[in-house]
C-alpha positions as CSV (number, residue, x, y, z in Angstrom):
1,M,-140.0,-32.0,94.0
2,T,-136.2,-32.2,93.6
3,N,-134.5,-30.0,91.0
4,R,-133.4,-33.0,89.0
5,L,-136.9,-34.4,88.9
6,G,-138.2,-31.0,87.8
7,H,-135.7,-30.8,85.0
8,T,-136.5,-34.4,83.9
9,L,-140.2,-33.6,83.7
10,L,-139.6,-30.3,81.9
11,R,-137.3,-32.0,79.4
12,G,-140.1,-34.5,78.7
13,I,-142.8,-31.9,78.2
14,L,-140.5,-29.8,75.9
15,Q,-140.0,-32.7,73.5
16,P,-143.2,-32.4,71.3
17,G,-142.5,-28.8,70.5
18,R,-138.8,-29.6,69.8
19,R,-139.8,-32.5,67.5
20,H,-142.3,-30.2,65.7
21,Y,-139.6,-27.6,65.2
22,L,-137.2,-30.1,63.8
23,R,-139.8,-31.4,61.3
24,C,-140.3,-27.9,60.1
25,T,-136.6,-27.4,59.4
26,N,-137.2,-29.2,56.0
27,A,-140.6,-27.6,55.3
28,L,-139.9,-23.8,55.7
29,E,-142.2,-22.5,53.0
30,A,-145.2,-24.7,54.0
31,T,-144.7,-23.8,57.7
32,Q,-144.6,-20.1,57.0
33,R,-147.6,-20.1,54.7
34,S,-149.5,-22.0,57.4
35,Q,-148.5,-19.5,60.0
36,L,-149.8,-16.6,57.8
37,R,-153.2,-18.3,57.2
38,R,-153.7,-18.7,61.0
39,L,-152.6,-15.1,61.7
40,L,-154.9,-13.6,59.0
41,G,-157.8,-15.6,60.4
42,Q,-157.3,-13.8,63.7
43,V,-156.7,-10.2,62.5
44,S,-159.1,-10.0,59.5
45,G,-162.2,-8.0,60.3
46,V,-160.8,-6.5,63.5
47,T,-161.1,-2.7,63.6
48,G,-157.4,-1.9,63.5
49,H,-156.9,-3.7,60.2
50,R,-160.0,-2.5,58.3
51,Q,-158.0,0.4,56.7
52,H,-156.1,-2.1,54.6
53,S,-159.0,-4.5,54.2
54,V,-157.0,-7.4,55.6
55,S,-158.6,-10.6,54.5
56,S,-158.3,-14.1,55.9
57,G,-158.2,-15.4,52.3
58,W,-155.1,-13.5,51.2
59,S,-152.2,-15.6,49.9
60,W,-148.6,-14.8,50.9
61,E,-148.1,-12.8,47.8
62,Q,-151.3,-10.7,48.3
63,F,-150.4,-10.0,51.9
64,A,-146.9,-8.8,50.8
65,E,-148.5,-6.6,48.2
66,R,-151.4,-5.1,50.1
67,Q,-150.2,-4.8,53.7
68,P,-147.7,-1.9,54.1
69,V,-144.5,-2.3,56.0
70,T,-144.9,-0.7,59.5
71,E,-143.1,0.6,62.6
72,F,-144.2,1.2,66.1
73,A,-145.5,4.7,65.4
74,D,-148.1,3.1,63.0
75,W,-149.5,1.1,65.9
76,R,-149.1,3.4,68.9
77,T,-152.5,5.1,68.8
78,L,-154.3,1.7,68.4
79,I,-152.4,0.1,71.2
80,E,-153.1,3.1,73.5
81,A,-156.8,3.0,72.6
82,Q,-156.9,-0.8,73.2
83,R,-155.2,-0.5,76.6
84,A,-157.6,2.3,77.6
85,G,-160.8,0.7,76.3
86,R,-159.9,-3.0,76.7
87,T,-161.6,-3.5,73.3
88,P,-159.7,-5.8,70.8
89,L,-158.5,-3.5,68.0
90,L,-155.6,-5.6,66.6
91,T,-156.5,-9.2,66.9
92,S,-159.3,-11.5,68.2
93,S,-156.8,-13.2,70.5
94,P,-157.3,-12.0,74.1
95,V,-154.7,-9.7,75.5
96,M,-153.1,-11.2,78.6
97,R,-150.8,-8.3,79.5
98,Y,-148.9,-5.4,78.0
99,Q,-145.1,-5.6,78.1
100,P,-143.1,-2.4,78.3
101,T,-140.0,-1.9,76.2
102,S,-137.8,1.2,75.9
103,G,-136.8,2.9,72.8
104,S,-133.4,4.4,72.0
105,T,-133.8,7.2,74.6
106,S,-136.5,6.9,77.2
107,A,-140.0,6.5,75.8
108,F,-141.9,3.3,76.8
109,K,-143.5,1.3,74.1
110,W,-146.2,-1.1,75.2
111,I,-146.5,-4.4,73.3
112,P,-149.7,-6.4,73.7
113,Y,-149.0,-10.0,74.7
114,T,-152.0,-12.0,73.5
115,Q,-152.7,-15.6,74.1
116,Q,-151.6,-16.3,70.5
117,F,-148.5,-14.3,70.8
118,L,-147.5,-16.1,74.0
119,R,-148.0,-19.4,72.2
120,E,-145.7,-18.2,69.5
121,L,-143.0,-17.3,72.0
122,D,-143.5,-20.7,73.7
123,A,-142.9,-22.3,70.2
124,A,-139.5,-20.6,70.2
125,I,-138.3,-21.1,73.8
126,G,-139.4,-24.7,73.9
127,P,-137.0,-25.9,71.1
128,W,-134.3,-23.7,72.5
129,L,-134.5,-25.2,76.0
130,G,-134.9,-28.7,74.5
131,D,-131.6,-28.2,72.6
132,L,-130.0,-26.6,75.6
133,Y,-130.8,-29.7,77.8
134,K,-129.4,-32.0,75.1
135,R,-126.1,-30.1,74.5
136,Y,-125.2,-29.1,78.1
137,P,-125.9,-32.1,80.4
138,G,-124.7,-30.2,83.4
139,V,-127.8,-28.0,83.4
140,R,-130.1,-31.0,84.0
141,G,-129.7,-30.8,87.8
142,G,-129.3,-28.1,90.3
143,A,-130.8,-24.6,90.2
144,H,-131.2,-22.2,87.3
145,Y,-131.3,-18.4,87.3
146,W,-133.4,-17.0,84.4
147,S,-133.4,-13.2,84.6
148,L,-136.3,-10.8,84.9
149,S,-136.9,-7.7,82.7
150,W,-135.9,-5.0,85.2
151,V,-137.5,-1.5,85.4
152,P,-136.4,1.7,87.1
153,T,-137.6,2.1,90.7
154,S,-139.6,5.3,89.7
155,M,-141.7,3.2,87.2
156,R,-142.4,0.1,89.2
157,Q,-145.9,1.0,90.2
158,A,-146.8,1.9,86.6
159,V,-145.7,-1.5,85.3
160,R,-146.6,-3.7,88.2
161,G,-148.2,-6.9,86.9
162,H,-146.4,-6.4,83.6
163,I,-142.9,-7.5,84.7
164,N,-141.7,-10.2,82.3
165,D,-139.4,-13.0,83.1
166,D,-138.1,-15.6,80.7
167,M,-140.2,-18.4,82.3
168,K,-143.4,-16.5,81.6
169,L,-142.8,-17.1,77.9
170,L,-143.6,-20.8,78.4
171,S,-147.1,-22.2,78.6
172,G,-148.7,-23.0,81.9
173,G,-147.5,-26.5,82.6
174,K,-143.9,-25.8,81.4
175,R,-143.8,-22.6,83.4
176,W,-144.9,-24.4,86.6
177,L,-142.2,-27.1,86.1
178,A,-139.6,-24.5,85.3
179,S,-140.4,-22.6,88.5
180,R,-139.6,-25.7,90.5
181,T,-136.0,-25.4,89.2
182,Q,-135.4,-21.7,89.8
183,A,-132.9,-20.4,92.3
184,V,-134.6,-17.0,92.5
185,P,-138.4,-16.6,92.9
186,D,-140.0,-14.2,90.5
187,A,-141.6,-12.3,93.4
188,V,-138.3,-10.4,93.8
189,S,-139.7,-8.1,91.2
190,L,-142.3,-7.0,93.7
191,A,-139.7,-5.2,95.9
192,A,-140.2,-1.5,96.2
193,T,-136.9,-0.6,94.6
194,S,-134.5,-2.1,92.0
195,D,-131.7,-2.2,94.6
196,D,-133.9,-4.3,96.9
197,S,-134.8,-6.7,94.0
198,L,-131.1,-7.0,93.1
199,Y,-130.1,-7.6,96.7
200,A,-132.7,-10.3,97.1
201,T,-131.6,-11.9,93.8
202,L,-128.0,-12.0,95.1
203,A,-129.0,-13.4,98.4
204,Y,-130.8,-16.3,96.8
205,L,-127.9,-16.9,94.3
206,A,-125.3,-16.8,97.0
207,S,-127.2,-19.4,99.0
208,R,-127.2,-21.9,96.1
209,R,-124.0,-24.0,95.8
210,D,-125.9,-26.1,93.3
211,L,-126.4,-23.2,90.8
212,T,-125.9,-24.7,87.3
213,T,-127.3,-22.1,84.9
214,I,-127.2,-18.3,84.6
215,S,-129.4,-16.9,81.8
216,V,-129.5,-13.1,81.3
217,W,-130.1,-10.9,78.3
218,S,-127.4,-8.3,78.7
219,P,-123.9,-9.4,79.9
220,T,-123.4,-6.0,81.4
221,F,-126.4,-6.6,83.7
222,A,-124.8,-9.8,84.9
223,L,-121.4,-8.0,85.4
224,G,-123.1,-5.3,87.4
225,L,-125.0,-7.9,89.5
226,L,-121.8,-9.8,90.3
227,E,-120.0,-6.5,91.3
228,K,-122.8,-5.7,93.7
229,L,-122.1,-9.0,95.4
230,G,-118.8,-7.4,96.6
231,L,-120.5,-4.1,97.4
232,W,-123.1,-5.7,99.6
233,R,-120.9,-8.5,100.9
234,Q,-121.3,-7.7,104.7
235,E,-125.0,-7.2,104.4
236,L,-125.4,-10.5,102.5
237,I,-123.3,-12.3,105.1
238,E,-125.8,-11.1,107.7
239,T,-128.8,-12.2,105.7
240,L,-127.4,-15.6,104.9
241,S,-126.4,-16.2,108.5
242,T,-129.6,-15.1,110.2
243,G,-132.3,-15.5,107.6
244,S,-133.3,-11.9,108.0
245,W,-133.6,-9.1,105.4
246,G,-132.4,-6.6,108.0
247,A,-133.0,-3.0,107.0
248,R,-134.7,-4.2,103.8
249,Q,-137.4,-6.1,105.6
250,E,-140.3,-3.8,104.8
251,S,-139.5,-3.9,101.1
252,L,-138.9,-7.7,101.0
253,Q,-141.4,-8.8,103.6
254,H,-143.3,-10.9,101.0
255,L,-140.2,-13.1,100.6
256,R,-138.6,-15.5,103.0
257,A,-134.9,-14.6,103.3
258,P,-132.6,-17.5,102.3
259,T,-130.1,-19.0,104.8
260,S,-126.8,-20.6,104.0
261,Q,-124.0,-20.8,106.5
262,G,-121.7,-22.2,103.7
263,G,-122.5,-19.2,101.4
264,A,-122.0,-16.8,104.3
265,A,-118.6,-18.4,105.1
266,I,-117.5,-18.1,101.4
267,L,-118.4,-14.4,101.3
268,R,-116.7,-13.8,104.7
269,H,-113.4,-15.1,103.4
270,W,-113.6,-13.2,100.1
271,N,-112.0,-9.8,99.4
272,G,-114.9,-8.5,97.5
273,V,-113.1,-8.3,94.1
274,P,-114.9,-10.3,91.3
275,Q,-112.5,-13.0,90.1
276,A,-112.7,-16.5,88.6
277,D,-111.3,-18.4,91.7
278,F,-114.0,-17.0,94.0
279,F,-116.8,-17.8,91.6
280,R,-115.5,-21.4,91.2
281,V,-115.8,-21.8,94.9
282,L,-119.2,-20.2,95.2
283,W,-120.8,-22.0,92.3
284,P,-118.8,-25.2,91.6
285,Q,-121.5,-26.8,89.5
286,L,-122.1,-23.8,87.2
287,A,-122.4,-25.4,83.7
288,L,-123.8,-22.7,81.4
289,I,-124.0,-19.0,80.9
290,S,-126.5,-17.6,78.4
291,A,-126.3,-14.0,77.3
292,W,-125.9,-11.7,74.3
293,D,-122.4,-12.0,72.8
294,T,-122.5,-10.4,69.4
295,A,-121.7,-6.9,68.0
296,G,-121.4,-4.4,70.9
297,A,-122.0,-7.1,73.5
298,T,-118.9,-9.2,72.6
299,R,-116.4,-7.5,74.9
300,W,-118.7,-7.7,77.9
301,A,-119.7,-11.3,77.2
302,Q,-116.0,-12.2,77.1
303,R,-115.4,-10.5,80.5
304,L,-118.4,-12.3,82.0
305,H,-117.1,-15.6,80.8
306,S,-113.6,-14.8,82.2
307,W,-115.2,-14.4,85.6
308,L,-117.2,-17.7,85.3
309,P,-114.8,-19.9,83.3
310,Q,-116.1,-23.1,84.8
311,A,-119.3,-22.7,82.7
312,A,-119.9,-23.1,78.9
313,F,-121.1,-19.9,77.2
314,Q,-124.0,-19.8,74.7
315,G,-125.0,-16.6,72.9
316,K,-128.7,-15.6,72.8
317,G,-130.7,-15.5,69.7
318,L,-132.3,-12.3,68.5
319,W,-135.3,-11.7,70.8
320,A,-137.1,-8.4,71.2
321,T,-140.2,-7.5,73.2
322,E,-142.0,-7.3,69.9
323,G,-141.1,-10.9,68.9
324,V,-138.4,-13.5,68.4
325,V,-136.3,-13.9,65.2
326,T,-133.7,-16.6,66.0
327,I,-133.1,-19.2,68.7
328,P,-129.9,-21.0,69.6
329,Q,-129.4,-24.5,68.2
330,G,-126.0,-25.4,69.4
331,D,-123.6,-22.7,68.1
332,Q,-126.0,-21.4,65.4
333,H,-128.8,-18.9,65.7
334,V,-131.6,-20.3,63.6
335,L,-134.8,-18.8,62.4
336,A,-137.7,-19.4,64.8
337,A,-139.8,-20.6,61.9
338,T,-142.7,-22.1,64.0
339,S,-143.3,-18.8,65.9
340,H,-144.2,-15.7,63.8
341,V,-144.5,-14.8,60.1
342,Y,-141.2,-13.6,58.8
343,E,-140.0,-11.5,55.8
344,F,-136.6,-10.0,55.2
345,E,-135.6,-6.7,53.5
346,D,-132.3,-7.0,51.6
347,A,-130.1,-4.4,53.0
348,S,-128.6,-3.5,49.7
349,S,-131.5,-3.6,47.2
350,G,-134.4,-2.9,49.6
351,E,-136.3,-6.0,48.1
352,I,-138.5,-7.8,50.6
353,L,-138.2,-11.6,50.5
354,P,-139.8,-14.5,52.2
355,P,-137.4,-16.5,54.4
356,W,-137.2,-19.4,51.9
357,K,-135.6,-17.1,49.3
358,L,-132.6,-16.0,51.4
359,D,-129.0,-16.7,50.2
360,R,-125.9,-17.2,52.2
361,G,-123.9,-14.0,52.8
362,Q,-127.0,-11.8,52.3
363,E,-127.4,-8.9,54.8
364,V,-131.0,-8.4,55.8
365,V,-133.4,-6.6,58.1
366,P,-136.3,-8.7,59.6
367,L,-140.0,-7.9,59.3
368,I,-142.3,-9.8,61.6
369,S,-146.1,-10.3,61.7
370,T,-147.2,-11.7,65.1
371,G,-150.1,-12.9,67.2
372,S,-150.0,-9.5,69.0
373,G,-151.7,-8.1,65.8
374,L,-148.6,-6.2,64.5
375,L,-148.2,-6.8,60.8
376,R,-145.1,-6.5,58.7
377,Y,-143.4,-4.8,61.6
378,K,-139.9,-3.7,60.6
379,M,-137.2,-4.2,63.2
380,S,-134.1,-2.1,63.5
381,D,-131.6,-5.0,63.4
382,R,-129.3,-6.0,60.6
383,L,-128.4,-9.7,60.2
384,V,-126.3,-11.7,57.8
385,V,-127.2,-15.2,56.6
386,D,-124.2,-17.2,57.4
387,D,-125.5,-20.8,57.1
388,F,-128.6,-23.0,56.9
389,Y,-130.0,-25.5,59.4
390,G,-131.9,-27.7,57.0
391,Q,-133.9,-25.2,55.1
392,L,-133.9,-22.6,57.9
393,P,-131.5,-19.7,57.6
394,C,-129.0,-19.2,60.3
395,L,-128.8,-15.4,61.0
396,R,-125.9,-13.6,62.8
397,F,-126.6,-10.3,64.4
398,L,-124.5,-7.5,63.0
399,G,-125.9,-4.5,64.9
400,R,-128.8,-2.1,64.9
401,N,-129.8,-0.6,61.5
402,D,-131.2,2.7,62.6
403,G,-127.9,4.6,63.1
404,S,-127.7,8.4,63.6
405,D,-128.2,11.4,61.4
406,M,-128.1,14.5,63.5
407,V,-127.1,16.9,60.7
408,G,-127.0,14.7,57.6
409,E,-123.8,12.8,58.5
410,K,-125.5,9.3,58.1
411,I,-123.5,7.2,60.6
412,S,-124.8,3.7,60.9
413,T,-124.5,1.4,63.8
414,I,-122.6,-1.1,61.6
415,L,-120.1,1.7,60.7
416,A,-119.7,2.6,64.3
417,Q,-119.0,-1.0,65.3
418,Q,-116.4,-1.2,62.5
419,T,-114.9,2.0,63.8
420,L,-114.6,0.8,67.4
421,D,-113.0,-2.4,66.2
422,A,-110.4,-0.6,64.1
423,L,-109.2,1.9,66.8
424,A,-105.9,1.1,68.5
425,W,-106.9,1.0,72.2
426,P,-104.3,1.6,74.9
427,A,-103.6,-1.4,77.2
428,G,-106.4,-1.9,79.6
429,V,-108.7,0.6,77.9
430,G,-111.7,-0.5,75.9
431,P,-114.9,0.8,74.2
432,V,-118.3,1.1,75.7
433,T,-120.3,3.0,73.0
434,I,-120.2,6.0,70.7
435,L,-122.8,8.6,71.6
436,A,-124.4,10.7,68.8
437,A,-124.7,13.5,71.3
438,D,-126.7,16.6,70.3
439,Q,-124.9,18.6,73.0
440,G,-121.6,16.7,73.0
441,G,-119.4,19.4,71.6
442,A,-118.2,22.8,72.8
443,A,-121.1,25.1,73.8
444,G,-123.5,22.3,73.4
445,H,-123.0,21.7,69.7
446,P,-123.6,18.2,68.2
447,A,-120.6,15.8,68.3
448,Y,-119.8,12.1,68.4
449,V,-118.5,11.1,71.9
450,V,-116.9,7.7,72.5
451,M,-117.1,6.4,76.0
452,A,-114.0,4.4,77.0
453,D,-113.6,2.1,80.1
454,A,-110.2,2.7,81.7
455,P,-108.3,1.1,84.6
456,E,-108.6,2.6,88.1
457,G,-105.9,4.4,90.0
458,K,-104.3,6.4,87.1
459,S,-103.5,10.1,87.2
460,P,-105.9,12.6,85.7
461,S,-103.2,13.4,83.1
462,Q,-103.2,9.8,82.0
463,Y,-106.9,9.7,81.5
464,T,-106.7,13.0,79.6
465,Q,-103.9,11.6,77.4
466,W,-105.8,8.4,76.6
467,A,-108.9,10.5,75.9
468,A,-107.1,12.7,73.5
469,E,-105.5,9.8,71.6
470,I,-108.8,8.0,71.3
471,A,-110.7,11.1,70.2
472,A,-108.1,11.8,67.6
473,Q,-108.4,8.3,66.2
474,L,-112.1,8.5,66.2
475,E,-112.1,11.8,64.4
476,E,-109.7,10.6,61.7
477,T,-111.7,7.4,61.1
478,L,-115.0,9.2,60.9
479,Q,-113.5,11.8,58.5
480,A,-113.1,9.0,56.0
481,H,-116.9,8.9,55.8
482,F,-118.0,11.4,53.1
483,H,-121.1,12.7,54.9
484,Y,-119.4,13.1,58.2
485,K,-116.5,15.0,56.6
486,L,-118.9,17.3,54.8
487,A,-120.8,18.0,58.1
488,R,-117.5,18.8,59.8
489,N,-116.4,21.1,56.9
490,L,-119.7,22.9,57.1
491,G,-119.3,23.4,60.9
492,Q,-122.4,21.4,61.6
493,L,-120.5,19.0,63.9
494,D,-117.8,19.6,66.5
495,P,-114.8,17.3,66.6
496,A,-115.2,13.8,68.0
497,R,-114.5,13.6,71.7
498,C,-113.8,10.9,74.3
499,L,-115.0,10.3,77.9
500,C,-112.3,8.0,79.3
501,V,-112.9,7.1,83.0
502,P,-112.9,4.0,85.2
503,H,-116.2,2.2,85.2
504,A,-117.5,4.0,82.1
505,Q,-119.8,1.0,81.5
506,K,-121.5,1.6,84.8
507,V,-121.7,5.4,84.2
508,Y,-123.4,4.7,80.9
509,L,-125.8,2.1,82.2
510,D,-126.8,4.2,85.2
511,A,-127.5,7.1,82.8
512,C,-129.6,4.9,80.6
513,S,-131.6,3.7,83.7
514,A,-132.1,7.2,84.9
515,R,-133.7,8.0,81.5
516,G,-136.2,5.2,82.1
517,M,-134.7,2.5,80.0
518,I,-135.4,-1.0,81.2
519,E,-132.6,-2.3,83.4
520,G,-131.4,-5.7,82.5
521,N,-132.5,-5.3,78.9
522,I,-130.2,-2.4,78.0
523,K,-128.1,-3.7,75.2
524,I,-124.8,-1.9,74.8
525,E,-124.7,-0.9,71.1
526,A,-121.8,0.6,69.2
527,L,-123.9,3.7,68.6
528,R,-126.7,5.4,70.4
529,S,-128.5,8.7,69.9
530,W,-128.1,10.8,73.1
531,P,-130.0,14.0,73.5
532,G,-129.2,16.3,76.3
533,D,-126.5,16.1,78.9
534,L,-123.7,13.5,78.5
535,P,-123.4,10.7,81.1
536,G,-121.3,11.2,84.1
537,A,-118.9,13.9,83.3
538,T,-117.6,16.4,80.7
539,P,-115.7,14.6,78.0
540,V,-112.2,15.3,77.1
541,G,-111.6,15.7,73.4
542,R,-108.8,16.4,71.0
543,D,-109.1,20.2,71.2
544,A,-109.6,20.2,75.0
545,A,-106.6,18.1,75.6
546,A,-104.4,20.4,73.4
547,E,-105.6,23.4,75.3
548,A,-104.8,21.6,78.6
549,V,-101.2,20.9,77.4
550,L,-100.8,24.5,76.2
């Protein structure tokens, strides 16, 4: 089957779901009430919901009144018991697999992916892909790359069989058709190490001059992948020239190595530095990049697009392992109303509202009830209603809502993002993230540490100077926040500091991966809690810089 025929058949099979979604754009309340009735029918009477006497006959109002708002900690014990005993405890819908997701530091959370939950995800990805095919005609031919959810090498055996890729969110027939259009087989996930999986991925991508779509979650993952193309250039030339995995044969023996004399020649004449001219030659038909591009991901999305300017760029909607909230429809991120049951907490008043009562300009936090059996599950994301698509709210991601509160300073992710945006960055230097580091200050005291990505080839004194300037600005900006200023006055926090080094993004991502966070799904946020040793190196702060000068 040719790629074009595969895309044509897939477009056709996506149409019923897309038409259903479009019909629901003008029937939001009826759609959501229907979603709730179906969900209650599947969870009522199941052991895990007896505590709250969940009833299939509840109205929306009764459900909102009687079922408490929850977080993952409320479900962890039931999920672990369900995994161990294989007995349904959360819903009557059969569990197909458990999908791992990482929290803010390292702990895995396992989310049950039931038949019903997968149908709900399919109900979101179908309309999204249907819209994508309509708006970006260049993706209708050639090969696509839809990313996997990567896991650290040390955890690969523990999660084998639970590796998720975007195409597994589709139902069987759609998934089979989509697989016919893929540049990279999902079996790359079976390699023994992450490096071998990444190497195989690059070999397949470099062999495809007809690549038309790159879809990843994190733009930093894509940037790191493309940088490895230069790092492994000579080895990739050998693989593409001979059709052999070479020293990686044992790890990748389940895969046939791709061959491409043209791809090998392009790599041979490249200097290994990622740049737009090279990628235009390697992938001349590339028509679309899809990745996160809001809040902390904005800068990295812009860099990714600058490397691949021949392609259009579409930002992802809000997807989490626990469920989907919005899907792209053109340039808007629209509520995935035919998927789960949605409620929204007003960020100012704390009032919880159904989606049909949202107003433009309102900042909200989503609650989802899904076919996995998790009810009124409060996510840690803050969104703003910035438009409507028919009756469906369009929701723009502002940042994570959990923030940091090491000693009572109450720094939110939104405030951290605003702080990073307000700093005067030296030319060529930019932010990665702010770490709320419990050992970030002198003698291991708590402190806020900003990681800054700096150009290569500068003197140590230049990095020290930049770090001191950035740390001073960060401290001054945070001091304007009452609770932070109080914590500093009381000696509970050390002064803000800065780690300013080349490739700070990679230093940070490598440290996250080393802590067990899922590679490829690590979203660079403006603020992250960071217990223990700091990534990479000792930061240079305002006080340290002054001491160095003296």
